[in-house]
PLY file of the C-alpha trace (Angstrom):
ply
format ascii 1.0
element vertex 310
property float x
property float y
property float z
element edge 309
property int vertex1
property int vertex2
end_header
-0.23 -2.85 15.18
-3.51 -1.24 14.30
-4.22 0.01 10.79
-6.95 2.38 9.66
-7.44 3.30 6.01
-8.82 6.66 4.91
-9.45 8.09 1.44
-8.55 11.73 0.80
-9.99 14.08 -1.82
-8.54 17.58 -1.99
-11.03 20.32 -2.77
-10.75 24.03 -3.28
-13.36 25.44 -0.93
-15.72 24.68 1.95
-18.63 22.33 1.53
-22.15 22.88 2.75
-22.81 20.53 5.65
-22.92 20.13 9.40
-20.84 22.16 11.87
-17.22 21.13 12.31
-16.49 18.80 15.21
-13.53 16.77 16.46
-13.46 13.20 15.18
-11.15 10.44 16.37
-10.34 6.83 15.71
-11.30 4.15 18.24
-7.93 4.35 19.99
-7.91 8.14 20.25
-4.43 8.28 18.69
-5.60 10.08 15.56
-7.94 13.07 15.67
-9.06 15.72 13.22
-11.42 18.67 13.17
-13.83 18.31 10.28
-17.45 18.65 9.25
-19.66 15.86 8.02
-20.32 15.72 4.28
-22.01 12.33 3.83
-21.86 8.69 4.92
-23.18 5.23 4.15
-23.11 1.92 6.01
-19.33 1.56 5.64
-17.71 4.98 5.23
-18.10 8.54 6.45
-16.86 11.46 4.35
-15.59 14.51 6.25
-14.26 17.89 5.18
-11.10 18.84 7.06
-10.22 22.46 7.82
-7.57 22.34 5.07
-10.39 21.71 2.56
-9.57 18.05 1.97
-12.25 15.39 2.08
-11.51 12.34 4.18
-13.39 9.05 3.82
-13.02 6.89 6.93
-14.23 3.40 7.67
-16.96 3.85 10.28
-15.79 0.80 12.24
-12.50 2.61 13.01
-14.23 5.63 14.61
-14.77 6.26 18.30
-18.02 5.35 20.04
-18.97 9.05 20.26
-18.53 9.49 16.51
-20.57 6.41 15.67
-23.31 7.64 18.02
-23.31 11.00 16.24
-23.71 9.29 12.86
-26.86 7.64 14.21
-28.36 11.06 14.97
-31.07 12.84 13.00
-28.71 15.74 12.24
-26.20 13.44 10.55
-28.93 11.67 8.57
-30.25 14.99 7.26
-26.77 16.04 6.12
-26.27 12.78 4.24
-29.69 13.08 2.63
-28.90 16.58 1.38
-25.70 15.31 -0.20
-27.45 12.43 -1.98
-30.20 14.66 -3.38
-28.21 17.75 -4.35
-28.48 18.49 -8.09
-25.36 18.18 -10.24
-24.51 19.77 -13.58
-21.88 18.30 -15.90
-20.41 19.80 -19.05
-20.00 17.91 -22.31
-17.10 18.45 -24.69
-19.27 20.56 -27.02
-20.09 22.95 -24.16
-23.65 21.77 -23.52
-24.62 20.83 -19.97
-26.40 17.87 -18.40
-28.25 17.98 -15.09
-27.89 14.51 -13.57
-26.14 12.86 -10.62
-23.06 10.69 -11.02
-23.84 7.34 -9.39
-21.19 4.90 -10.64
-18.59 4.13 -13.26
-19.90 2.72 -16.53
-18.43 -0.06 -18.62
-21.32 -1.28 -20.70
-22.52 -2.16 -24.16
-24.74 0.06 -26.29
-26.70 -1.83 -28.96
-28.16 0.20 -31.84
-30.58 -1.01 -34.47
-33.04 0.47 -36.94
-36.37 -1.32 -36.99
-39.59 -0.30 -38.73
-38.16 3.12 -39.51
-37.15 3.88 -35.92
-33.78 3.88 -34.13
-33.55 1.70 -31.02
-30.91 1.97 -28.30
-30.76 -1.14 -26.12
-34.29 -1.92 -27.35
-35.59 1.52 -26.36
-36.68 4.02 -29.04
-34.08 6.76 -29.33
-36.79 9.42 -29.47
-38.05 8.32 -26.02
-34.67 8.96 -24.38
-33.77 12.28 -22.71
-32.75 15.06 -25.09
-29.14 15.04 -23.86
-28.79 11.32 -24.57
-30.38 11.61 -28.00
-27.53 14.01 -28.72
-24.85 11.80 -27.16
-25.70 8.54 -28.95
-24.68 9.75 -32.45
-21.43 11.08 -30.98
-20.67 7.68 -29.44
-21.14 6.06 -32.84
-19.13 8.79 -34.60
-16.09 7.97 -32.46
-16.01 4.44 -33.88
-17.64 4.76 -37.29
-17.45 7.14 -40.23
-20.70 9.08 -39.83
-21.35 11.83 -42.36
-22.27 14.01 -39.36
-22.64 13.20 -35.61
-26.35 14.00 -35.47
-29.55 11.97 -35.31
-30.01 12.42 -39.06
-26.46 11.25 -39.70
-27.02 8.28 -37.39
-30.19 7.27 -39.24
-28.41 7.46 -42.59
-25.62 5.25 -41.26
-28.03 2.71 -39.76
-29.87 2.42 -43.08
-26.59 1.18 -44.52
-26.43 -1.52 -41.82
-29.51 -3.19 -43.40
-31.30 -3.65 -40.09
-28.47 -5.46 -38.34
-27.65 -4.51 -34.73
-24.35 -2.79 -33.95
-22.72 -2.85 -30.52
-20.55 -0.09 -29.04
-18.61 -0.02 -25.77
-19.10 2.81 -23.30
-16.42 3.51 -20.68
-17.25 6.44 -18.47
-19.73 7.33 -15.75
-23.33 6.42 -15.07
-25.58 9.47 -14.80
-28.93 9.29 -13.00
-31.63 11.67 -14.20
-34.36 13.16 -12.03
-36.78 10.31 -12.77
-34.24 7.68 -11.67
-33.19 6.43 -15.12
-29.47 5.83 -15.63
-27.37 6.48 -18.74
-23.74 5.68 -19.48
-21.73 8.65 -20.74
-18.20 8.07 -22.12
-15.38 10.03 -20.53
-14.37 11.13 -24.02
-17.57 13.16 -24.37
-17.15 15.01 -21.06
-15.28 18.28 -20.74
-11.58 18.08 -19.85
-12.29 19.52 -16.39
-14.99 16.98 -15.59
-12.83 14.14 -16.90
-10.01 15.26 -14.63
-12.34 15.04 -11.64
-14.17 11.80 -12.43
-11.75 9.57 -14.32
-8.93 8.87 -11.77
-10.73 6.13 -9.82
-11.70 4.12 -12.91
-8.70 1.78 -12.92
-9.23 0.80 -9.28
-12.93 0.16 -10.00
-12.03 -1.97 -13.03
-9.53 -3.95 -10.95
-12.27 -4.78 -8.43
-14.55 -5.77 -11.31
-11.94 -8.15 -12.72
-11.52 -9.71 -9.28
-15.32 -10.05 -9.12
-15.19 -8.13 -5.84
-18.69 -6.68 -5.69
-18.12 -4.88 -2.37
-14.92 -3.32 -3.69
-16.81 -2.01 -6.72
-19.53 -0.57 -4.48
-16.94 1.17 -2.31
-15.28 2.67 -5.41
-18.68 3.87 -6.65
-19.39 5.47 -3.27
-16.09 7.35 -3.35
-16.93 8.52 -6.87
-20.31 9.85 -5.69
-18.66 11.66 -2.78
-16.07 13.13 -5.13
-18.77 14.25 -7.58
-20.72 15.91 -4.76
-17.56 17.68 -3.55
-16.79 18.94 -7.03
-20.28 20.36 -7.40
-20.08 22.13 -4.05
-16.58 23.50 -4.60
-16.48 23.83 -8.40
-12.88 22.54 -8.49
-11.00 19.51 -7.22
-7.27 19.94 -7.00
-6.05 16.36 -7.11
-6.91 12.70 -7.33
-8.33 10.71 -4.46
-5.69 9.02 -2.31
-5.65 6.51 0.52
-4.13 7.42 3.87
-2.92 4.48 5.96
-2.11 4.96 9.63
0.54 2.32 10.28
1.87 3.74 13.53
3.45 1.12 15.75
4.87 2.03 19.15
7.60 4.60 18.57
11.15 3.41 19.16
13.45 5.24 21.58
14.59 8.54 20.14
11.94 8.63 17.40
9.47 11.41 18.03
8.28 12.33 14.53
5.54 10.92 12.35
5.88 11.42 8.60
3.34 11.42 5.79
4.87 9.72 2.75
3.09 10.04 -0.59
3.26 6.84 -2.64
2.26 6.44 -6.27
1.40 3.09 -7.89
4.18 1.74 -10.07
3.55 1.12 -13.76
0.97 -1.61 -14.23
-0.41 -1.37 -10.68
-4.15 -0.55 -10.52
-4.41 1.39 -7.28
-4.96 4.91 -6.03
-2.07 6.97 -4.64
-1.47 6.51 -0.92
-0.45 8.78 1.90
1.22 6.53 4.48
1.91 7.83 8.00
4.87 6.15 9.73
7.37 6.85 12.49
10.91 7.81 11.49
14.00 9.64 12.69
14.03 11.55 9.42
12.22 11.66 6.09
14.56 9.11 4.48
13.92 6.48 7.16
10.18 7.15 6.99
10.19 6.74 3.20
12.01 3.41 3.40
9.52 2.11 5.96
6.55 3.22 3.87
7.95 1.48 0.79
8.58 -1.73 2.76
4.95 -1.74 3.87
3.59 -0.99 0.39
5.25 -3.04 -2.36
4.37 -1.98 -5.88
4.56 1.75 -5.12
7.16 4.46 -5.66
7.86 7.36 -3.30
6.72 10.93 -3.78
6.73 13.97 -1.46
7.29 13.54 2.29
6.25 15.85 5.10
6.34 15.80 8.88
2.85 15.59 10.40
1.50 16.37 13.85
0.05 13.56 15.91
-1.18 13.38 19.50
0.92 10.86 21.44
-0.48 9.31 24.62
1.84 9.58 27.61
0 1
1 2
2 3
3 4
4 5
5 6
6 7
7 8
8 9
9 10
10 11
11 12
12 13
13 14
14 15
15 16
16 17
17 18
18 19
19 20
20 21
21 22
22 23
23 24
24 25
25 26
26 27
27 28
28 29
29 30
30 31
31 32
32 33
33 34
34 35
35 36
36 37
37 38
38 39
39 40
40 41
41 42
42 43
43 44
44 45
45 46
46 47
47 48
48 49
49 50
50 51
51 52
52 53
53 54
54 55
55 56
56 57
57 58
58 59
59 60
60 61
61 62
62 63
63 64
64 65
65 66
66 67
67 68
68 69
69 70
70 71
71 72
72 73
73 74
74 75
75 76
76 77
77 78
78 79
79 80
80 81
81 82
82 83
83 84
84 85
85 86
86 87
87 88
88 89
89 90
90 91
91 92
92 93
93 94
94 95
95 96
96 97
97 98
98 99
99 100
100 101
101 102
102 103
103 104
104 105
105 106
106 107
107 108
108 109
109 110
110 111
111 112
112 113
113 114
114 115
115 116
116 117
117 118
118 119
119 120
120 121
121 122
122 123
123 124
124 125
125 126
126 127
127 128
128 129
129 130
130 131
131 132
132 133
133 134
134 135
135 136
136 137
137 138
138 139
139 140
140 141
141 142
142 143
143 144
144 145
145 146
146 147
147 148
148 149
149 150
150 151
151 152
152 153
153 154
154 155
155 156
156 157
157 158
158 159
159 160
160 161
161 162
162 163
163 164
164 165
165 166
166 167
167 168
168 169
169 170
170 171
171 172
172 173
173 174
174 175
175 176
176 177
177 178
178 179
179 180
180 181
181 182
182 183
183 184
184 185
185 186
186 187
187 188
188 189
189 190
190 191
191 192
192 193
193 194
194 195
195 196
196 197
197 198
198 199
199 200
200 201
201 202
202 203
203 204
204 205
205 206
206 207
207 208
208 209
209 210
210 211
211 212
212 213
213 214
214 215
215 216
216 217
217 218
218 219
219 220
220 221
221 222
222 223
223 224
224 225
225 226
226 227
227 228
228 229
229 230
230 231
231 232
232 233
233 234
234 235
235 236
236 237
237 238
238 239
239 240
240 241
241 242
242 243
243 244
244 245
245 246
246 247
247 248
248 249
249 250
250 251
251 252
252 253
253 254
254 255
255 256
256 257
257 258
258 259
259 260
260 261
261 262
262 263
263 264
264 265
265 266
266 267
267 268
268 269
269 270
270 271
271 272
272 273
273 274
274 275
275 276
276 277
277 278
278 279
279 280
280 281
281 282
282 283
283 284
284 285
285 286
286 287
287 288
288 289
289 290
290 291
291 292
292 293
293 294
294 295
295 296
296 297
297 298
298 299
299 300
300 301
301 302
302 303
303 304
304 305
305 306
306 307
307 308
308 309
């Protein structure tokens, strides 16, 4: 049996990128028409004609596809994706121009020294204007500030008698034009932006707990691809999912492949999965998918087309 894992992100409209072409896995059993969005050393992100983004492990692609990814045209497309500006909306309606580069789970240390406010040993007044505005709001969520402004923050810090205070930030890491990075809590982003960016956090945290650095990097890459897609399309319809092609040789009389949607059971830190399996009917396909993926519960099932070698 040969297994290839893909990550799907559904989007509402076409992305800007290279011309559509036919891609296939190394065996030629699975093909799709899609255009290149971006890629790194491990994954390539494609936009299918149904406006879903597919992230595929490059090692599972055909020789022709890997050769194309080594071309100048592909490199230019990936560069455009990595440099495209992004604008995110805060809960108060203000906007921030910065690129999402990773999830953030970090500590923010505040202290007032010599009449100035320091954030992680950097003067607050030297930080970007948007972050000067965000810091008091971070504190206001945990402490009783008279008002969530810089003046209110200074008044509160005076009462701390010079002692440092530490706050946790769980959200995304935004990179500004000069390359500096700032952690922004999900709670301070607009509901729409939270809906787009938050879903992969639990999987990223699970990799962090396992001290799986590569797994964290892969999750961060998928987040960046998702953020780029959202900016190009302005809406993302649903959470990223994994698609596993677990297609063994079909048994006699079985001619249909089924896509079974699986959701992680309570307490399982994983993304939803779309598992493609053979089955005489949807019920048999669902049972097979559940056997192959313990810890998940079944969702919608649909028959899918697949090219079968004769």
